[in-house]
N, C-alpha and C positions, 0 to 999 in steps of 0.2 A: 367716510356713505354719504347721503341726501336723500333725504324722504320731500313726498310727496303727497299731496289728498287730496285725494276726492272728494269732492262733496254731495257730487251728484250721483255718485255711485254710494257713498259711504263707504271709502275706499281707504285702504293710505299705505304706500309703498316703500320700505326700505334698498337704499341700492347701495350694493356694497362694491364693494374693484373687486377685492379679494376678499377670505374668510381665513381667518387664521388658520394654521394646521390640524392643530387643536379640536378642534368645530367643526370641520370638516364632515366627519360619521355624522356625529351629532344632526348638524342640518340636512344632513339625506335623509336619516332615520327620519328627525321628523318630517319633510317633502313626502317621504313615503306615508304617513300616517295621518298626515291630515288631509281635509277638503281637499280634491283635488281642484289643481291652482292656488291654492293659499299663499302655497309656499317657492318658488320655482327656484330651479337653482342650472344653473344656463356654465356653462362646459367650455 
């Protein structure tokens, strides 16, 4: 896991190489329900 903070834009980014399988559906659901681009899942 890597974390990056952009203080100019007041955003933080958490980069995961792989999401554990037991959390994948939950992460996809959160990505659908959150503000657009708040959670981005790249597969």
